[in-house]
SENU-824445 format. One record per residue: residue number from 1; x negated, y, z of N, C-alpha, C in turn; residue in three letters. Coordinates in steps of 0.05 Angstrom, whole numbers, plus 5000, padded with zeros to 4 digits. Atoms other than C-alpha are relative to their C-alpha. Example, Ala and Ser with C-alpha at 12.3 -4.5 7.8 and 13.67 -1.06 7.14 Angstrom:
% SENU-824445
   num     nX     nY     nZ    caX    caY    caZ     cX     cY     cZ   residuo
     1   4982   4976   5000   4754   4910   5156   4982   5024   5000       ALA
     2   5016   4976   4999   4727   4979   5143   5015   5022   5014       SER
This chain:
% SENU-824445
   num     nX     nY     nZ    caX    caY    caZ     cX     cY     cZ   residuo
     1   5007   5025   4991   0490   9239   3137   4969   5019   5013       MET
     2   5023   4992   4990   0432   9245   3193   4988   4988   4984       ASP
     3   5029   5016   5015   0362   9220   3185   5005   4970   5010       ALA
     4   4990   5028   5012   0390   9160   3212   5014   4980   4985       ILE
     5   4986   5009   5029   0436   9143   3166   4990   4989   4967       ALA
     6   5011   5003   5020   0390   9156   3114   4990   4982   4993       ARG
     7   5018   5025   5001   0346   9106   3136   5015   4969   4992       GLN
     8   4978   5023   5009   0404   9056   3139   5004   4993   4973       GLU
     9   4994   5000   5031   0429   9079   3068   4968   4987   4984       THR
    10   5023   5008   5008   0354   9063   3042   4996   4969   5006       LEU
    11   4999   5038   5002   0350   8993   3075   5013   4992   4995       LYS
    12   4979   5015   5008   0413   8981   3045   4998   4999   4967       GLN
    13   5004   4993   5035   0382   8991   2968   4979   4984   5005       LEU
    14   5032   5015   4999   0325   8955   2985   5012   4972   4980       GLU
    15   4994   5026   5008   0371   8894   2958   5005   4993   4970       ALA
    16   5011   4998   5038   0362   8918   2887   4968   4996   4995       LEU
    17   5021   5017   5012   0292   8915   2894   4994   4982   4981       VAL
    18   4995   5024   5018   0269   8872   2840   5007   4995   4964       GLY
    19   5005   5000   5028   0263   8852   2764   5030   4990   5000       GLU
    20   4969   5010   5009   0338   8833   2739   4999   5001   4967       TRP
    21   4985   4999   5018   0367   8801   2675   5023   5013   4991       VAL
    22   4975   4979   4989   0415   8851   2656   5017   4989   4963       VAL
    23   4976   5007   5012   0479   8823   2618   5028   5021   4983       GLU
    24   4989   4976   5008   0512   8868   2574   5028   4982   4979       ALA
    25   4991   5015   5023   0581   8846   2528   5020   5025   5001       GLU
    26   4982   4976   5017   0601   8908   2491   5015   4989   4976       LEU
    27   4995   5000   5015   0656   8911   2450   4993   5001   4970       PRO
    28   5012   5012   5012   0648   8880   2388   4975   4993   4980       GLY
    29   5023   5007   4995   0586   8867   2399   4994   4965   5003       GLN
    30   4998   5016   4989   0555   8795   2408   4987   5016   5033       PRO
    31   5029   4998   4972   0525   8792   2487   4982   5000   4996       PRO
    32   5027   4995   5006   0463   8817   2495   4990   5009   5032       MET
    33   5017   4997   4976   0406   8815   2547   4980   5024   5003       ASN
    34   5023   4993   4991   0362   8861   2582   4984   5003   5014       GLY
    35   5011   4991   4966   0315   8879   2638   4996   5016   5010       ARG
    36   5001   4978   4993   0321   8917   2681   4977   4993   5041       SER
    37   5018   4992   4976   0270   8937   2737   4996   5028   5032       VAL
    38   4994   4990   4984   0286   8967   2810   4972   4996   5013       PHE
    39   5027   4993   4983   0221   9001   2849   5002   5029   5024       GLU
    40   5007   4977   4989   0205   9048   2902   4973   5008   4997       TRP
    41   5020   4980   5005   0164   9110   2893   5008   5021   5025       THR
    42   4998   4962   4986   0137   9174   2931   5013   4985   5032       LEU
    43   5006   5009   4979   0120   9130   2993   5038   4984   5008       ASP
    44   4967   5017   5003   0199   9092   2987   5025   5022   5014       GLY
    45   4984   4982   4995   0229   9150   2993   5023   5019   4966       GLN
    46   4993   4998   5028   0268   9145   2918   5000   4969   4992       PHE
    47   4999   5018   5009   0288   9085   2883   4994   5008   4969       LEU
    48   5007   4984   5035   0267   9084   2806   5022   4968   4991       VAL
    49   4985   5012   5013   0310   9045   2766   4994   5001   4961       GLN
    50   5005   5004   5031   0279   9025   2690   5009   4970   4984       ARG
    51   4992   5019   5027   0316   8983   2626   4994   5007   4984       THR
    52   5003   4999   5030   0294   8956   2570   5029   4983   4983       GLU
    53   4973   5022   5020   0350   8925   2525   4999   5008   4970       ALA
    54   4995   5000   5033   0365   8908   2453   5015   5022   4983       PRO
    55   4987   4983   5005   0389   8956   2399   5033   4986   5001       ASN
    56   5009   4976   5001   0439   8985   2399   5009   5020   5026       PRO
    57   5007   4991   4978   0435   9003   2475   4977   5003   5009       VAL
    58   5003   4988   5009   0406   9055   2486   4967   4991   5031       PRO
    59   5013   4991   4979   0330   9043   2536   4999   5018   5024       ASP
    60   4998   4987   4978   0335   9076   2608   4994   4997   5025       SER
    61   5017   5002   4982   0310   9103   2673   5033   5022   5013       MET
    62   4991   4990   4978   0344   9122   2733   4984   5003   5026       ALA
    63   5022   4990   4970   0320   9162   2799   5031   4999   5023       LEU
    64   4975   5017   4970   0367   9133   2867   4990   5023   5015       ILE
    65   5005   4989   4985   0366   9189   2913   5018   5008   5013       VAL
    66   4984   5003   4971   0393   9193   2983   5001   5023   5018       VAL
    67   5003   4985   4989   0403   9255   3014   5018   5016   5021       ASP
    68   4984   4974   4983   0437   9295   3076   5029   5008   4995       ALA
    69   4978   4979   5001   0494   9330   3032   5017   4986   4983       GLU
    70   4986   5015   5015   0514   9281   2979   4992   4970   5004       THR
    71   5007   5022   4984   0497   9207   3010   4983   4990   4979       GLY
    72   5008   5011   5023   0471   9171   2939   5004   5013   4972       CYS
    73   5003   4994   5030   0460   9208   2876   4986   4982   4973       THR
    74   5016   5020   5026   0437   9172   2811   5006   5015   4981       TYR
    75   5004   4983   5029   0411   9210   2756   4983   4994   4986       HIS
    76   4981   5017   5023   0415   9176   2691   4983   5015   4970       TYR
    77   5013   4994   5026   0360   9187   2631   5002   4981   4975       TYR
    78   5012   5031   5022   0360   9141   2565   4985   5019   4979       ASP
    79   5021   4985   5020   0326   9146   2502   5018   5006   4978       SER
    80   4989   4987   5010   0377   9178   2467   5010   5031   5007       ARG
    81   5007   4981   4987   0359   9241   2502   5021   5009   5021       GLY
    82   4990   5013   4979   0421   9225   2552   4994   5023   5015       VAL
    83   4999   4999   4968   0426   9255   2625   5024   5003   5001       VAL
    84   4974   5010   4989   0476   9239   2670   4995   5002   5028       ARG
    85   5002   5016   4975   0487   9242   2743   5033   5003   5007       VAL
    86   4969   5024   5003   0543   9196   2769   4987   5008   5041       TYR
    87   5001   5006   4971   0553   9197   2852   4994   4967   5008       ALA
    88   4996   5028   5000   0543   9129   2874   5004   4999   5043       MET
    89   4992   5012   4977   0552   9085   2941   4989   4976   4993       SER
    90   5008   5030   4998   0520   9019   2953   5009   4987   5033       PHE
    91   5000   5014   4977   0546   8979   3014   5018   4982   5000       ALA
    92   4997   5015   4998   0560   8929   3042   5002   4976   4973       GLY
    93   5003   5022   5033   0544   8887   2966   5008   5015   4985       GLY
    94   4986   4976   5029   0589   8944   2925   4995   5020   4998       LEU
    95   5022   4969   5002   0550   8988   2889   5023   5012   4980       TRP
    96   4980   4993   5019   0594   9032   2855   4984   5028   4989       ARG
    97   5004   4971   5019   0575   9097   2803   5029   5016   4998       LEU
    98   4982   4989   5013   0618   9154   2786   4994   5020   4990       LEU
    99   5005   4968   5012   0615   9212   2748   5030   5009   4982       ARG
   100   4966   4993   4998   0682   9248   2739   5001   5039   4988       GLU
   101   4998   4961   5018   0652   9332   2720   4969   5002   4981       VAL
   102   5020   4994   5020   0603   9354   2670   4972   5003   5013       ALA
   103   5030   4989   4976   0531   9367   2692   4973   4997   4972       ASP
   104   5024   4982   5016   0465   9370   2644   5021   4988   4973       PHE
   105   4985   5013   5016   0519   9330   2591   5019   5010   4995       SER
   106   4967   5003   5009   0586   9345   2567   5016   4972   5016       PRO
   107   4991   5025   4994   0637   9301   2599   5026   4996   4995       LEU
   108   4990   5010   5036   0665   9275   2531   5029   4979   5021       ASP
   109   4985   5035   4993   0700   9208   2584   4986   5005   5023       PHE
   110   5016   5018   4974   0693   9190   2661   4999   4981   4997       ARG
   111   5006   5013   4995   0666   9147   2678   4990   4981   5024       GLN
   112   4993   5014   4976   0661   9086   2734   4980   4977   5002       ARG
   113   5004   5023   5000   0615   9026   2744   5000   4993   5026       TYR
   114   5004   5024   4983   0626   8970   2796   5002   4977   5008       THR
   115   5010   5023   5002   0590   8920   2821   4993   4989   5025       GLY
   116   4987   5004   4979   0605   8872   2866   4957   4969   5008       GLN
   117   5026   5012   4994   0529   8833   2899   5003   4975   5006       LEU
   118   4999   5022   4990   0528   8764   2912   4995   4995   5018       SER
   119   5014   5006   4965   0511   8731   2982   4987   4989   4995       GLU
   120   5037   5010   5002   0445   8702   2958   4989   5019   4982       ASP
   121   5017   4983   5015   0429   8768   2929   4990   5007   4972       GLY
   122   5008   5003   5026   0421   8735   2857   5020   5014   4983       ASP
   123   4985   4976   5017   0478   8775   2827   5005   5015   5002       THR
   124   4980   4984   5007   0517   8831   2810   5012   5001   4973       ILE
   125   4996   5005   5016   0567   8828   2780   5031   5022   4980       ARG
   126   4989   4975   5002   0600   8884   2748   5009   5018   4983       GLY
   127   4981   4978   5022   0645   8941   2699   4999   5012   5001       VAL
   128   4994   4984   4997   0641   8989   2675   5031   5012   4991       TRP
   129   4966   4989   5012   0702   9039   2658   4998   5013   4996       GLU
   130   5004   4981   5012   0717   9092   2618   5028   5012   5010       LYS
   131   4979   4991   4997   0782   9148   2626   4991   5025   4976       ALA
   132   4996   4984   5015   0796   9190   2566   4995   5033   5008       SER
   133   4999   4981   4988   0809   9254   2613   5011   5008   5030       GLY
   134   5002   5013   4976   0822   9272   2677   5022   4986   5006       ASP
   135   4971   5009   5002   0895   9250   2680   5008   4968   4992       LYS
   136   4989   5024   5011   0881   9181   2638   4989   4986   5022       ALA
   137   5009   5013   4988   0881   9119   2670   4961   4986   4996       GLU
   138   5033   5022   5019   0809   9071   2665   5012   4976   4994       TRP
   139   5014   5019   5018   0797   9030   2624   4982   4978   4999       GLU
   140   5015   5023   5011   0753   8972   2611   4983   5005   4976       LEU
   141   5018   4994   5010   0689   8996   2583   4985   4981   4980       ASP
   142   5013   5036   5008   0635   8931   2578   5005   4985   5036       PHE
   143   5012   5018   4981   0622   8883   2630   4974   4996   5000       PRO
   144   5027   5012   4994   0552   8880   2664   4989   4984   5025       LEU
   145   4999   5024   4975   0527   8824   2700   4960   5014   5001       THR
   146   5029   5005   5002   0448   8829   2737   4996   4979   4999       TYR
   147   5005   5023   4982   0423   8769   2751   4961   5005   5008       ARG
   148   5025   4990   4991   0357   8766   2786   4977   4993   4991       ARG
   149   5014   5018   5014   0294   8745   2753   4974   4989   5015       SER
   150   5010   5012   4983   0246   8750   2813   4991   5025   5019       ARG
């Protein structure tokens, strides 16, 4: 990725900036809402996401990095002490996160999130999926929707 492509990727991420209500539907739990804020840091070179959620969901923070070698990387940290790294893409309003290799945390299961930004830019409807082994099929973990609140 050259400097022009990097700037274009950073520009596309602008669609995430703002405050969102996060709606999660965890198995065996009533639907719950949290709050997520995306904001630029360090002169617009990185995008930070901070999420507050009711129990049993952990509060979290993520740092979105755009670089020449990997494209986008999503560095995830939460209140349980979990640290994970996801490959990320955000193009044409399609947001994808993928974790298929061990990093700072063991890889007990593979994970991916796929979310689609609405045409008006105010909703991202998506799902988290998981797979138990290298060859296992993906299965629904839980739906996760973002609704812009400002």
